[in-house]
C-alpha positions in Angstrom: 145.4 196.8 253.7 146.7 193.6 252.2 144.3 191.3 250.4 144.6 187.5 250.9 144.5 185.5 247.7 144.5 181.7 248.3 144.9 180.0 244.9 144.6 176.2 244.9 145.5 174.5 241.6 146.1 171.0 240.5 149.2 171.5 238.3 151.9 169.3 237.0 154.9 171.6 237.1 158.3 170.2 237.2 160.5 171.8 239.9 163.7 172.4 238.1 166.7 174.1 239.6 169.0 175.9 237.3 172.1 177.9 237.6 173.1 181.3 236.1 176.4 182.8 235.5 176.7 185.7 238.0 179.2 187.1 240.5 179.5 184.7 243.4 179.9 185.4 247.1 181.1 182.4 249.1 179.7 183.6 252.4 178.0 180.8 254.3 176.2 180.8 257.6 178.5 180.0 260.5 181.7 180.2 258.5 183.3 183.2 260.1 187.0 184.1 259.4 189.6 185.5 261.8 190.1 188.3 259.3 186.5 189.4 259.6 186.7 189.4 263.4 189.9 191.4 263.3 188.5 194.0 260.9 188.5 197.4 262.6 187.3 199.8 259.8 185.2 199.8 256.6 187.1 200.4 253.4 184.2 202.3 251.7 183.4 204.5 254.7 186.0 205.3 257.4 183.3 206.9 259.6 181.1 203.8 259.8 180.4 202.3 263.2 179.1 199.1 261.6 179.0 197.5 258.2 176.8 194.8 256.5 179.3 192.3 255.2 176.6 190.4 253.4 172.8 190.4 252.9 171.2 187.6 250.9 167.5 187.3 250.2 165.3 184.9 248.3 161.7 185.5 247.3 160.0 182.4 245.8 156.5 181.4 244.8 155.7 177.9 246.0 152.7 175.7 245.1 151.9 173.9 248.3 149.6 170.9 247.9 146.1 171.5 249.2 147.0 175.0 250.2 147.8 176.7 246.9 150.3 179.4 246.2 152.4 180.9 249.0 155.5 183.1 249.0 158.7 181.9 250.7 161.0 184.6 252.1 164.5 183.8 253.2 166.8 186.3 254.7 170.5 185.8 255.7 172.6 188.7 257.1 176.1 189.1 258.4 177.0 192.4 260.2 180.3 193.6 261.6 180.4 195.9 264.7 183.4 198.2 264.2 183.3 200.2 267.5 181.3 200.9 270.6 178.9 203.2 268.9 178.1 200.4 266.5 176.9 198.2 269.3 173.7 200.3 269.8 173.2 200.7 266.0 173.0 197.0 265.1 172.4 194.8 268.2 168.7 194.6 267.6 166.7 193.4 264.6 163.0 193.1 263.8 160.8 190.7 261.9 157.3 191.9 261.0 154.6 189.4 260.2 151.3 190.3 258.6 148.4 188.4 260.1 144.7 188.8 260.0 142.0 186.4 261.2 144.4 183.6 261.7 146.0 183.7 258.3 149.1 185.4 257.0 152.8 185.0 257.7 154.7 182.5 259.8 158.4 181.9 260.6 159.4 178.5 259.5 163.1 178.6 260.4 165.3 180.9 262.5 168.9 181.0 263.8 171.1 183.8 265.0 174.6 184.0 266.6 177.1 186.5 268.0 180.7 185.8 267.2 183.7 187.2 269.1 187.4 186.6 269.1 188.7 185.7 272.5 192.3 184.6 273.2 192.7 183.9 269.5 189.6 181.6 269.3 186.2 182.3 267.8 183.5 182.1 270.4 179.9 182.0 269.4 176.8 182.9 271.4 173.4 181.6 270.3 170.3 183.8 270.3 167.3 181.9 271.5 164.4 182.6 269.2 162.1 182.5 272.2 163.9 185.5 273.8 161.9 188.1 271.8 159.6 190.9 272.5 156.4 190.8 270.5 154.1 193.8 269.7 150.7 193.3 268.3 148.8 195.8 266.1 145.7 195.5 264.0 147.3 193.5 261.2 151.0 193.0 262.2 152.9 191.0 264.8 156.3 192.6 265.3 159.0 190.4 266.7 162.0 192.3 268.3 165.2 190.4 268.9 168.4 191.5 270.7 171.8 189.8 270.2 173.7 189.0 273.4 177.4 189.4 274.1 177.8 192.2 271.6 180.8 194.5 271.7 183.2 196.3 269.4 184.6 193.7 267.0 181.7 191.3 267.1 180.1 189.8 264.1 176.3 189.3 264.2 174.7 186.7 261.9 171.1 185.7 261.5 169.0 183.7 259.1 165.3 183.1 259.0 162.5 182.0 256.6 158.9 183.2 256.4 156.0 181.5 254.6 153.3 183.9 253.6 149.7 183.4 252.4 149.7 186.8 250.8 150.8 186.6 247.2 149.6 190.0 246.0 153.0 191.6 246.4 156.6 190.9 247.5 158.4 192.6 250.4 160.3 195.7 249.4 164.0 195.0 248.9 166.4 197.5 250.3 170.1 197.1 249.2 170.8 200.5 250.8 170.7 201.1 254.6 171.8 203.5 257.3 175.2 201.7 257.4 177.4 200.7 254.4 176.6 197.4 252.7 179.5 195.5 251.0 177.3 192.9 249.3 173.5 192.7 248.9 171.8 190.1 246.8 168.2 189.3 245.9 167.0 186.2 244.0 163.4 186.2 242.9 161.7 183.1 241.4 158.2 182.5 240.2 156.2 180.6 237.6 156.1 182.0 234.0 152.3 182.1 234.2 152.7 184.8 236.9 153.3 188.3 235.7 155.2 190.8 237.9 156.3 194.4 237.3 159.2 195.8 239.3 160.1 199.4 240.2 163.6 200.5 241.0 164.4 203.7 242.8 167.3 205.5 244.4 170.7 206.7 243.2 172.7 203.4 243.5 172.7 201.2 240.4 173.0 197.4 240.6 176.4 195.9 240.2 174.7 193.0 238.3 171.2 192.1 237.3 169.8 189.4 235.2 166.2 188.3 234.2 165.6 184.8 232.9 162.8 182.3 232.0 164.0 178.7 232.0 161.8 175.6 232.0 158.6 177.3 233.1 160.1 179.5 235.8 161.1 183.2 235.7 163.9 184.5 237.9 165.4 187.9 238.7 168.9 188.3 240.2 169.9 191.7 241.7 173.4 192.2 243.2 174.7 195.4 244.7 178.3 195.9 245.9 179.8 198.6 248.1 176.6 200.5 248.7 177.1 203.7 250.7 175.1 204.4 253.8 172.1 206.8 253.6 170.9 208.7 256.6 168.2 211.3 257.4 169.5 214.8 257.4 168.0 218.1 258.7 165.6 219.8 256.3 165.2 216.7 254.2 162.1 214.7 253.2 162.0 211.2 254.5 165.1 209.2 253.7 162.7 206.6 252.4 162.2 208.7 249.3 165.9 208.6 248.3 166.9 205.1 249.5 167.7 202.6 246.8 165.0 199.9 246.8 163.1 197.5 244.5 159.3 197.0 244.7 157.5 194.2 242.9 153.8 194.5 241.8 151.8 191.5 240.9 149.9 192.1 237.6 148.2 188.8 236.9 148.1 185.0 237.3 147.1 183.2 234.2 147.2 179.4 234.1 145.5 178.4 230.8 142.3 176.5 231.5 142.9 176.4 235.2 142.9 179.9 236.8 143.0 183.6 235.8 143.2 186.6 238.1 144.0 190.2 237.1 145.6 192.1 240.0 146.2 195.4 238.2 144.6 198.4 239.7 144.3 202.2 239.6 143.9 204.9 242.1 140.3 205.3 240.8 139.6 201.6 241.6 141.3 201.9 245.0 139.2 204.9 245.8 136.0 203.2 244.7 136.8 200.1 246.8 137.4 202.3 249.9 134.2 204.3 249.4 132.1 201.2 248.9 133.6 199.4 251.9 131.2 198.9 254.8 134.2 199.6 257.1 135.2 202.9 255.4 133.2 205.0 253.0 129.8 203.5 253.9 130.4 204.6 257.6 129.8 208.2 256.5 126.1 207.6 256.0 125.4 205.6 259.2 123.8 208.5 261.1 123.5 206.5 264.4 127.2 206.9 265.0 127.1 210.7 264.9 123.8 211.6 266.7 125.5 212.9 269.9 127.9 215.1 267.9 125.1 216.4 265.6 122.9 217.1 268.6 125.7 219.1 270.2 126.1 221.2 267.0 122.4 221.8 266.6 122.2 223.0 270.2 125.2 225.3 269.8 124.0 228.9 269.5 127.2 230.0 267.9 127.0 227.4 265.1 125.0 229.5 262.8 126.8 228.8 259.5 128.6 226.0 257.8 132.1 226.9 259.1 130.9 227.4 262.7 129.2 224.1 262.5 132.4 222.4 261.4 134.3 224.1 264.3 131.6 223.1 266.8 131.7 219.4 265.7 135.6 219.5 265.6 135.7 220.9 269.1 133.2 218.4 270.5 135.1 215.4 269.1 138.5 216.6 270.3 137.0 217.3 273.8 135.0 214.1 274.1 137.0 211.4 272.2 140.6 210.4 272.9 143.1 209.6 270.2 144.7 206.2 271.1 148.0 207.2 269.3 147.4 204.7 266.5 148.1 206.3 263.1 145.8 204.6 260.5 144.3 205.2 257.1 141.6 202.5 257.5 139.0 202.9 260.3 138.5 200.2 263.0 136.4 197.3 261.9 134.4 197.5 265.1 133.5 201.1 264.8 130.7 200.9 267.4 133.5 200.4 270.0 134.9 203.8 269.0 131.6 205.3 269.9 131.1 203.4 273.2 134.7 203.7 274.4 135.1 207.3 273.2 138.5 206.4 271.8 139.9 205.5 268.5 142.7 205.7 265.9 143.5 208.8 263.8 141.2 207.4 261.0 138.4 206.7 263.4 138.4 210.3 264.7 138.4 211.8 261.2 135.5 209.5 260.2 133.6 210.9 263.2 134.0 214.4 261.8 133.2 213.4 258.2 130.1 211.4 259.2 128.9 214.3 261.4 129.4 216.9 258.7 127.6 214.6 256.1 124.7 214.3 258.5 124.6 218.1 258.9 124.5 218.5 255.1 128.1 219.6 254.7 130.0 217.8 252.0 133.0 215.9 253.5 135.3 213.2 252.1 138.3 211.2 253.3 141.7 212.4 252.2 144.2 209.6 252.3 147.9 210.2 252.3 151.3 208.9 253.3 153.0 210.6 256.3 156.5 212.0 255.9 158.3 209.1 257.5 156.4 206.7 255.2 157.6 208.3 252.0 155.9 210.1 249.1 153.0 208.3 247.3 153.8 207.8 243.6 150.8 208.5 241.4 152.3 206.2 238.8 152.3 203.2 241.2 148.8 202.7 242.6 148.9 200.7 245.8 147.0 201.1 249.0 150.1 199.8 250.8 151.7 203.2 250.2 149.0 204.9 252.2 149.0 205.1 256.0 146.9 208.1 257.2 143.5 209.6 256.6 142.4 213.2 257.3 139.2 215.1 256.6 138.4 217.2 253.5 135.3 219.3 253.6 133.7 221.7 251.2 131.9 225.0 251.8 130.8 227.1 248.8 132.9 224.8 246.5 136.1 225.6 248.5 138.0 222.7 250.0 139.3 222.8 253.5 141.4 220.1 255.2 142.0 219.2 258.9 143.4 216.3 261.0 141.0 215.7 263.9 143.5 213.5 265.8 146.0 216.4 266.2 144.4 218.6 268.8 146.8 221.5 268.2 146.2 221.6 264.4 143.7 224.1 263.1 141.8 223.9 259.8 144.1 224.2 256.7 147.2 223.9 258.9 148.1 220.2 259.0 150.5 218.7 261.4 154.1 218.4 260.3 153.8 214.6 259.7 151.1 215.1 257.1 152.9 217.7 255.0 154.1 215.2 252.4 153.5 216.4 248.8 150.0 215.2 247.8 147.1 213.2 249.1 144.1 211.6 247.4 140.5 212.9 248.1 138.4 209.7 247.8 135.3 209.6 245.7 133.2 206.8 244.1 133.7 208.2 240.6 136.2 211.1 240.6 139.0 210.9 243.2 141.3 214.0 243.2 144.9 214.5 244.0 145.4 217.6 246.1 148.4 219.5 247.6 148.8 219.0 251.3 150.7 222.2 251.7 148.2 225.0 251.9 150.8 227.7 251.8 150.6 228.6 255.5 154.0 229.9 256.7 155.9 229.7 259.9 155.5 233.3 260.8 156.9 235.0 263.9 157.0 238.8 264.6 159.1 239.8 267.6 159.2 243.2 269.2 161.7 243.9 272.1 161.9 247.2 274.0 165.1 247.3 276.0 166.8 249.8 278.3 170.5 249.8 279.2 171.2 251.4 282.6 174.3 253.1 284.0 175.5 249.7 285.3 175.3 248.3 281.8 172.4 245.9 282.7 169.8 245.3 280.0 166.2 245.0 281.0 163.0 245.2 279.0 159.9 243.6 277.6 159.8 240.8 275.0 156.6 240.4 272.9 156.1 238.0 270.0 153.1 237.2 267.8 153.2 233.7 266.4 151.1 232.7 263.4 150.6 229.6 261.2 153.2 226.9 261.9 155.0 229.0 264.5 151.7 229.0 266.5 151.2 225.3 265.8 154.7 224.4 267.0 154.2 226.5 270.2 150.9 224.7 270.9 152.5 221.4 270.4 155.3 222.3 272.8 152.8 223.5 275.4 150.9 220.2 275.2 154.2 218.2 275.4 155.3 220.1 278.4 152.1 219.3 280.3 150.2 222.6 279.9 150.8 226.3 279.7 151.9 226.7 283.4 154.5 223.9 283.1 155.7 225.2 279.8 156.2 228.7 281.2 158.1 227.3 284.2 160.4 225.3 281.9 161.1 228.4 279.7 162.0 230.5 282.7 164.2 227.8 284.2 166.0 227.2 280.9 166.5 230.9 280.0 170.3 231.1 280.0 171.8 234.5 280.7 168.4 236.0 281.4 166.1 236.4 284.4 162.5 236.1 283.2 159.4 237.4 284.9 155.7 238.2 284.2 155.6 235.5 281.5 152.2 235.3 279.8 150.8 233.4 276.8 147.4 234.3 275.2 145.2 232.5 272.7 147.1 229.2 273.0 143.8 227.3 273.3 142.0 229.2 270.5 143.3 227.7 267.3 141.7 230.4 265.1 143.9 233.1 266.7 147.5 234.0 266.7 149.4 233.4 269.9 151.0 236.2 271.8 153.9 235.6 274.1 155.0 238.4 276.5 157.5 238.6 279.4 160.0 240.9 281.1 163.7 240.2 281.1 166.9 241.3 282.8 170.5 240.4 281.9 174.0 241.5 282.8 175.8 239.2 280.3 174.9 240.9 276.9 177.4 243.7 277.1 181.0 243.4 275.8 183.4 245.9 277.3 186.1 246.8 274.7 188.3 249.4 276.4 186.6 252.7 276.0 183.9 251.2 273.8 181.0 249.0 274.7 179.5 246.4 272.3 175.9 245.1 272.4 174.7 242.1 270.5 171.4 243.5 269.4 169.4 240.3 268.6 168.9 239.0 272.1 166.4 236.3 271.4 167.1 234.2 268.3 165.4 231.5 266.3 168.7 230.4 264.7 171.9 230.6 266.8 173.9 228.7 264.2 173.7 227.8 260.5 171.9 224.5 260.3 173.7 223.8 257.0 177.3 223.0 257.7 178.3 220.6 255.0 180.1 221.9 252.0 178.1 219.6 249.7 174.6 218.1 250.0 173.2 215.1 248.2 169.5 215.7 248.7 167.0 218.5 248.1 166.2 220.9 251.0 162.7 220.8 252.5 161.8 223.4 255.0 158.3 221.9 255.2 156.6 225.3 255.0 157.6 228.9 254.1 159.4 230.8 256.9 159.0 234.5 257.9 160.9 236.0 260.8 160.6 239.6 261.6 162.5 241.2 264.6 162.3 244.8 265.8 164.5 245.9 268.7 164.4 249.3 270.3 167.2 250.2 272.7 167.3 253.2 275.1 170.9 254.1 276.0 172.0 255.2 279.5 172.6 258.9 280.1 176.0 260.1 279.0 176.4 257.5 276.2 176.3 258.0 272.4 176.5 255.7 269.4 179.9 255.1 268.0 178.9 252.5 265.3 175.8 250.7 264.2 175.3 247.4 262.3 175.5 248.0 258.6 172.1 248.2 256.9 171.7 245.6 254.1 169.1 244.1 251.8 169.7 241.0 249.7 167.7 238.3 247.9 168.3 235.5 245.5 167.4 235.7 241.8 163.8 234.5 242.1 163.3 236.3 245.5 162.4 233.1 247.2 165.0 234.0 249.9 165.5 237.5 251.2 167.2 239.2 254.1 166.9 242.8 255.4 168.7 244.6 258.2 168.0 248.2 258.9 169.2 250.5 261.8 168.1 253.9 262.9 169.6 256.0 265.8 167.8 259.1 267.2 169.0 260.9 270.3 169.5 258.1 272.9 167.4 255.4 271.1 168.4 252.8 268.6 166.0 250.8 266.4 167.1 247.6 264.7 164.9 245.8 262.2 165.8 242.4 260.8 163.7 240.3 258.4 164.5 236.9 257.1 162.0 235.3 254.6 162.0 231.9 252.9 159.0 232.1 250.6 158.8 228.4 249.5 159.3 225.2 251.3 161.2 223.0 248.8 164.6 223.7 247.1 166.6 221.5 244.7 170.0 220.1 245.6 171.7 222.6 243.2 170.4 225.5 245.3 172.1 224.2 248.5 175.1 226.5 248.3 172.8 229.5 247.9 170.8 228.5 250.9 173.9 227.8 253.0 175.3 231.3 252.0 172.0 233.0 253.0 172.0 231.4 256.4 175.7 232.3 256.9 174.8 235.9 256.0 171.8 235.8 258.4 173.9 234.5 261.3 176.8 236.9 260.6 174.4 239.9 260.6 172.8 238.8 263.8 176.2 239.1 265.4 177.0 242.6 264.2 177.4 244.8 267.3 176.0 248.1 268.4 179.0 250.1 269.6 178.5 252.8 272.1 180.8 255.1 274.2 180.8 257.8 276.7 180.2 261.3 275.4 
């Protein structure tokens, strides 16, 4: 949560403009060239659908008479649409304004145009700033704009200014985006009595940067040229972690004899502030909010020890309170409404569990974190702005357990995917603690298939799978998304290509403490390959990976599977009378040097039965970029061995 600092000083400070020698870009709003409109490709990325021609930003401290310090933000962007795919990528833009109790940010100027080349002439279409869609949340107003008359070849241009009452930090500056950027420039200006610290991250280095202090004002200039696009890839932590960006942190304001404020903080101080807050930590001791939950637990005959009491409270909250889909780390200020309306944010529902457990005498604390799409929290950069989610940590016999109440399909110590993001901070008045969010629970699936091949070469049999850990969590999530077990089974049967499915059942899907069992019967006449006198059978009928998800020859970013993966398949085939084995898949066992990845294939033939065992294990979630070729090779090997055929023939 941002803090508002209104600083009113009577100062005599000369406002002096000054110039610096730096690379110049002559781009000006409204001055569009025919050459830009005729541009059809990007020189630094031939695959780009759109490109930022120029992005110019100014962040400046201003001393407004009778109001005090404010920050002025000015943004000017020019974007080229290269093809039809680019239209959807860049036709919209968003302006987010932080507002709380009537103070915050406001737009002071705005203009936006679309430019097209028609019959050799430049035609401009104005975007009316009133034609916007506004979304309101607890602390933000989000303005969504859509350019009009956008098509392949268009140039989009907008410029706006924001005046902000919040001076504790600057907006994060992103010279790198999901499309290439030819020129990006940031100019920051503030009084020498104000002390800032900046953090740069990402792989792209500035083309030019300079830091001056002239006539009482400090300034920073950052210029980036020809910045490549960066995009989210499969099995990758949030692209936010790798995007080139600059963050500013306000350290102090010190005007001699007039004003002094130290803004430096630590995670310990942040934790203490949260735990002392009437709207956060203090909620845990307000027993009136939790009396219904506690009464339920006390009347539950099965809640006869600490863990069963936790499970009883957790079940009651999930069954009687609704998550309103808001992801928050700070509870609602009007917490009594959460109780009366039986609905709240993710933070609200977790506070309900923590407060109930505290009342029951079970130690419980907030665990604050950043979700995967929000980026990893840096312990070296204390800031509550880097947090966006709160879950529950509770302790039984000095052992810590973690759970997210808001995610109904998530059991204890198996957090939802969005929360598996390195580390989180367990809040405490005196000794907050960083803890791993990955509890080591794997995605574990054991599949057993018993199949018969009849004289007409039709395969029929029974499929059975036991799904544990994140395999079970994923299945429960899919069942909920489908609208329940019945609808999920119906969808699976209808979407089963090449198979007729019957007698489909799922057990334990509603019992989070148990593994899920999936069972059904199947029939198929498409799994046999006739090869002259020989017949080929692809033995792994039901696969978790049809293709290698890693297709690029090179990869720029580390690989993150989120959790360990364990796949175990056993297939038993009974051959039709009069047929014998001609060739079996070759048995193999391989692993990498540290045995973090392993693969096993084993085959056994006895009389008219064939048994195939295949195991694929990834024992850790995170791999460095240098290990990409190794991972790609293992997946190639896995897919290739899945495709090995059983060859049979007439006796």
